[in-house]
C-alpha positions as semicolon CSV with decimal commas, in nm:
position;residue;x (nm);y (nm);z (nm)
1;M;0,012;-0,025;0,003
2;E;0,139;0,342;-0,111
3;R;0,269;0,556;0,207
4;K;0,094;0,859;0,301
5;V;0,371;1,208;0,290
6;A;0,523;1,403;0,533
7;L;0,640;1,747;0,472
8;T;0,875;1,895;0,739
9;G;1,078;2,229;0,609
10;I;1,354;2,439;0,781
11;K;1,480;2,808;0,772
12;P;1,860;2,808;0,739
13;T;1,917;2,987;1,067
14;G;2,217;2,854;1,286
15;L;2,313;2,552;1,435
16;P;2,056;2,352;1,682
17;H;2,047;2,347;2,032
18;I;1,919;2,068;2,290
19;G;1,536;2,222;2,219
20;N;1,549;2,167;1,826
21;Y;1,663;1,828;1,882
22;F;1,423;1,671;2,075
23;G;1,086;1,935;1,957
24;M;1,158;1,917;1,605
25;Y;1,495;1,716;1,428
26;K;1,446;1,393;1,629
27;P;1,079;1,359;1,541
28;A;1,132;1,447;1,202
29;I;1,343;1,196;1,138
30;G;1,157;0,974;1,281
31;L;0,839;0,938;1,062
32;A;1,039;0,834;0,782
33;R;0,986;0,467;0,984
34;N;0,605;0,523;0,871
35;Y;0,540;0,813;0,608
36;D;0,720;0,864;0,248
37;T;0,910;1,194;0,366
38;R;1,035;1,477;0,210
39;Y;1,253;1,729;0,429
40;F;1,370;2,096;0,302
41;I;1,558;2,358;0,347
42;A;1,391;2,725;0,287
43;D;1,618;2,893;0,185
44;Y;1,384;3,112;-0,018
45;H;1,190;3,197;0,326
46;A;1,525;3,327;0,457
47;L;1,610;3,583;0,224
48;N;1,280;3,727;0,357
49;S;1,523;3,912;0,628
50;M;1,886;3,789;0,514
51;R;2,059;3,924;0,278
52;D;2,458;3,819;0,318
53;P;2,492;3,551;0,017
54;K;2,793;3,413;0,195
55;K;2,561;3,333;0,510
56;I;2,310;3,188;0,333
57;R;2,532;2,938;0,136
58;E;2,703;2,827;0,473
59;L;2,381;2,827;0,709
60;T;2,220;2,593;0,435
61;Y;2,494;2,366;0,425
62;E;2,503;2,346;0,802
63;V;2,104;2,236;0,847
64;A;2,155;1,954;0,528
65;A;2,439;1,851;0,713
66;T;2,258;1,867;1,040
67;W;1,984;1,642;0,876
68;L;2,202;1,388;0,780
69;A;2,410;1,359;1,112
70;M;2,048;1,291;1,275
71;G;2,015;1,023;1,045
72;L;1,856;1,120;0,775
73;N;1,885;0,849;0,476
74;P;1,857;1,039;0,147
75;D;1,828;0,738;-0,105
76;K;1,504;0,689;0,114
77;S;1,339;1,050;0,213
78;I;1,420;1,327;-0,059
79;L;1,593;1,667;0,128
80;Y;1,595;1,899;-0,127
81;K;1,680;2,322;-0,087
82;Q;1,323;2,510;-0,154
83;S;1,539;2,729;-0,431
84;A;1,623;2,422;-0,639
85;V;1,284;2,330;-0,740
86;G;1,113;2,609;-0,975
87;G;0,812;2,445;-0,973
88;T;0,788;2,546;-0,628
89;F;0,726;2,921;-0,778
90;E;0,494;2,818;-1,015
91;L;0,233;2,700;-0,811
92;T;0,257;2,983;-0,571
93;I;0,180;3,199;-0,875
94;F;-0,146;2,985;-0,897
95;L;-0,248;2,975;-0,516
96;M;-0,208;3,395;-0,503
97;A;-0,475;3,427;-0,756
98;F;-0,688;3,243;-0,486
99;T;-0,521;3,395;-0,155
100;S;-0,730;3,692;-0,016
101;K;-0,558;3,977;0,112
102;G;-0,743;3,998;0,437
103;L;-0,617;3,589;0,482
104;M;-0,245;3,740;0,508
105;N;-0,348;4,033;0,701
106;R;-0,395;3,809;0,964
107;A;-0,078;3,633;0,923
108;H;0,119;3,550;1,311
109;S;0,461;3,725;1,100
110;Y;0,276;4,001;0,919
111;K;0,111;4,140;1,235
112;A;0,362;4,101;1,477
113;K;0,564;4,351;1,244
114;V;0,315;4,609;1,218
115;A;0,247;4,571;1,600
116;E;0,586;4,664;1,591
117;N;0,576;4,968;1,400
118;I;0,251;5,069;1,600
119;E;0,499;5,030;1,946
120;L;0,760;5,247;1,761
121;G;0,551;5,527;1,588
122;R;0,628;5,401;1,268
123;D;0,435;5,369;0,947
124;L;0,195;5,046;0,936
125;D;0,429;4,849;0,627
126;D;0,760;5,018;0,751
127;G;1,015;4,734;0,718
128;V;0,740;4,451;0,515
129;N;0,848;4,325;0,180
130;M;0,641;4,100;-0,025
131;G;0,823;3,812;0,065
132;L;0,716;3,842;0,453
133;F;0,308;3,952;0,320
134;T;0,310;3,648;0,157
135;Y;0,497;3,414;0,364
136;P;0,231;3,162;0,409
137;V;0,134;3,162;0,059
138;L;0,484;3,043;-0,032
139;M;0,490;2,794;0,260
140;A;0,116;2,656;0,096
141;A;0,263;2,575;-0,208
142;D;0,578;2,377;-0,060
143;I;0,290;2,189;0,119
144;L;0,057;2,097;-0,154
145;Q;0,292;2,059;-0,457
146;F;0,355;1,704;-0,305
147;D;-0,007;1,630;-0,183
148;S;0,121;1,612;0,151
149;D;-0,089;1,382;0,380
150;V;0,099;1,578;0,718
151;V;0,262;1,848;0,821
152;P;0,438;1,815;1,177
153;V;0,320;2,172;1,333
154;G;0,415;2,301;1,666
155;K;0,200;2,576;1,828
156;D;0,350;2,876;1,647
157;Q;0,382;2,743;1,302
158;A;-0,041;2,579;1,280
159;Q;-0,171;2,886;1,189
160;H;0,020;2,874;0,846
161;L;-0,101;2,492;0,828
162;E;-0,451;2,646;0,848
163;M;-0,381;2,897;0,536
164;A;-0,258;2,650;0,330
165;V;-0,589;2,456;0,441
166;D;-0,814;2,714;0,366
167;I;-0,642;2,794;-0,010
168;A;-0,657;2,418;-0,109
169;Q;-1,012;2,398;-0,003
170;T;-1,049;2,762;-0,181
171;I;-0,963;2,603;-0,490
172;N;-1,148;2,270;-0,469
173;H;-1,460;2,432;-0,383
174;N;-1,395;2,686;-0,748
175;Y;-1,306;2,404;-0,948
176;G;-1,574;2,186;-0,780
177;K;-1,331;1,881;-0,733
178;E;-0,990;1,790;-0,525
179;L;-0,722;1,960;-0,743
180;L;-0,504;2,049;-0,396
181;K;-0,524;1,759;-0,125
182;V;-0,573;1,911;0,162
183;P;-0,303;1,865;0,462
184;A;-0,372;1,775;0,805
185;A;-0,183;1,863;1,104
186;L;0,035;1,584;1,252
187;I;0,096;1,729;1,630
188;R;0,436;1,637;1,728
189;E;0,439;1,488;2,051
190;S;0,586;1,698;2,307
191;T;0,855;1,635;2,509
192;G;0,709;1,873;2,762
193;L;0,950;2,216;2,824
194;V;1,335;2,181;2,729
195;I;1,478;2,411;2,970
196;G;1,754;2,617;2,948
197;L;2,118;2,668;3,189
198;D;1,871;2,916;3,391
199;G;1,583;2,766;3,398
200;R;1,335;2,908;3,095
201;K;1,272;2,760;2,785
202;M;1,514;2,737;2,598
203;S;1,567;2,964;2,362
204;K;1,792;3,162;2,121
205;S;1,663;3,457;2,279
206;Y;1,712;3,386;2,567
207;N;2,060;3,370;2,510
208;N;2,053;2,998;2,737
209;T;2,074;2,762;2,524
210;I;2,306;2,412;2,488
211;P;2,422;2,382;2,097
212;L;2,421;2,033;2,012
213;F;2,728;2,001;1,838
214;L;2,983;2,213;2,124
215;P;3,303;2,045;2,107
216;E;3,320;1,794;2,456
217;K;3,537;2,040;2,662
218;K;3,319;2,362;2,561
219;L;3,033;2,139;2,641
220;R;3,158;2,039;3,018
221;K;3,191;2,387;3,061
222;L;2,864;2,499;2,978
223;L;2,670;2,249;3,126
224;M;2,874;2,360;3,471
225;K;2,700;2,729;3,468
226;I;2,350;2,565;3,494
227;V;2,135;2,767;3,747
228;T;2,097;2,555;4,029
229;N;1,971;2,694;4,417
230;S;2,226;2,733;4,711
231;Q;2,184;2,393;4,909
232;T;2,515;2,214;5,029
233;V;2,616;1,878;4,944
234;D;2,538;1,763;5,233
235;E;2,143;1,857;5,223
236;P;1,876;1,651;5,017
237;K;1,723;1,776;4,694
238;N;1,420;1,780;4,524
239;P;1,483;1,658;4,184
240;D;1,163;1,759;4,001
241;K;1,244;2,158;4,089
242;C;1,635;2,111;3,972
243;N;1,683;2,223;3,619
244;I;1,998;2,017;3,636
245;F;1,742;1,727;3,671
246;A;1,488;1,806;3,437
247;L;1,764;1,761;3,133
248;Y;1,898;1,474;3,263
249;K;1,527;1,315;3,222
250;L;1,582;1,369;2,808
251;F;1,900;1,185;2,804
252;T;1,736;0,844;3,049
253;D;1,576;0,577;3,087
254;K;1,351;0,533;3,385
255;E;1,580;0,273;3,558
256;Q;1,862;0,624;3,521
257;Q;1,621;0,823;3,667
258;A;1,507;0,630;3,958
259;E;1,834;0,561;4,052
260;M;1,965;0,963;3,996
261;R;1,666;1,092;4,211
262;K;1,816;0,829;4,476
263;K;2,119;1,025;4,477
264;Y;1,960;1,379;4,502
265;K;1,720;1,234;4,791
266;A;2,004;1,073;5,043
267;G;2,180;1,408;5,017
268;G;2,564;1,404;4,983
269;M;2,563;1,446;4,587
270;G;2,669;1,787;4,550
271;W;2,589;2,082;4,213
272;G;2,888;1,912;4,014
273;S;2,874;1,561;4,065
274;A;2,520;1,645;3,914
275;K;2,637;1,879;3,617
276;Q;2,917;1,619;3,555
277;E;2,684;1,321;3,534
278;L;2,447;1,509;3,324
279;F;2,715;1,609;3,077
280;E;2,877;1,258;3,091
281;I;2,506;1,135;2,944
282;L;2,449;1,394;2,752
283;N;2,785;1,399;2,523
284;E;2,756;0,973;2,512
285;T;2,416;1,041;2,353
286;I;2,502;1,336;2,108
287;A;2,929;1,260;2,032
288;P;2,863;1,052;1,747
289;I;2,635;1,307;1,590
290;R;2,854;1,564;1,687
291;Q;3,095;1,362;1,463
292;R;2,915;1,255;1,181
293;Y;2,852;1,658;1,135
294;E;3,216;1,740;1,164
295;N;3,292;1,476;0,897
296;L;2,969;1,572;0,690
297;I;3,020;1,957;0,691
298;N;3,381;1,897;0,578
299;N;3,260;1,749;0,252
300;K;3,013;1,989;0,092
301;D;3,115;1,803;-0,240
302;Y;2,881;1,523;-0,071
303;I;2,623;1,733;0,041
304;D;2,616;1,917;-0,283
305;E;2,500;1,600;-0,459
306;V;2,270;1,509;-0,189
307;L;2,091;1,826;-0,237
308;R;2,081;1,836;-0,625
309;N;1,944;1,441;-0,629
310;G;1,694;1,564;-0,419
311;A;1,595;1,822;-0,593
312;E;1,565;1,693;-0,875
313;R;1,305;1,378;-0,705
314;A;1,137;1,689;-0,596
315;S;1,093;1,858;-0,902
316;E;1,030;1,494;-1,103
317;I;0,719;1,479;-0,859
318;V;0,645;1,840;-0,851
319;Y;0,620;1,895;-1,229
320;K;0,346;1,630;-1,235
321;K;0,145;1,778;-0,984
322;L;0,167;2,142;-1,217
323;S;0,056;1,954;-1,561
324;F;-0,229;1,833;-1,417
325;L;-0,311;2,129;-1,195
326;R;-0,275;2,324;-1,603
327;K;-0,478;2,102;-1,775
328;E;-0,781;2,100;-1,497
329;I;-0,752;2,530;-1,464
330;G;-0,746;2,548;-1,818
331;L;-0,354;2,664;-1,899
332;G;-0,261;2,339;-2,026
């Protein structure tokens, strides 16, 4: 039986941290077990705010190397650059003909920019380019071109998928038939809040992240900066109110967690020892991924080959979809 299609995209915005690993990369790679998977690097989306050619090129390599280091098999899944599949942009023009300006006015990214301009007393559309304004339409094309069945999303991305559904339904209703498959959201199973060094949600905006590919010595040094309370070595400690233990749970099974809990509650373990145990288990998990990443990022010819092959496979699928659409709408 033909497998359903799952699509995942990510903008090239820099190397991932532990929060990205559990929140996006790991579950997205896992989809390949049950779905026909496509993964794309959204370099044209990035162009809306990033204008340095060298930076975009390097960040694109970093994202590709990250996917491959995480275990993406380019023979079984499709990995490609958005900009390398020209059909995506033809489909975008078609979708725009059925997308109301009112729908775009409600897009979170646009509304956030307008709100910022109001707060600063600037013109409402100051700094708004059409790439930002029509961002959801291009994203809809990314999704609809493959007849995607599911798109894994978090809360911050749910609106974009809803807009893709709205556009697809409008077109299908106009032509009285299903020209575009209506995708469904695949809500990511939450790993719970992945906290940063200071106990807040791990985020680059808080400068509290644990980079995934940090060298071993730097990783240990960084983990030693995790914020703790002032309890002494001898005092029993509450693991459920500890930043160290919250991270430790992400990398361990129930048996390991139970053993660590005993150490917390018995007393006699200082924060330095707890951080060392976290470092050892965390490093054990990510060291192989880090090594694969380092090998890949130093072999850009291989990455180019993977992305080129991925773009060819993606383009073939999209071309067939566009040929079908052109005939159905009277252009073919």
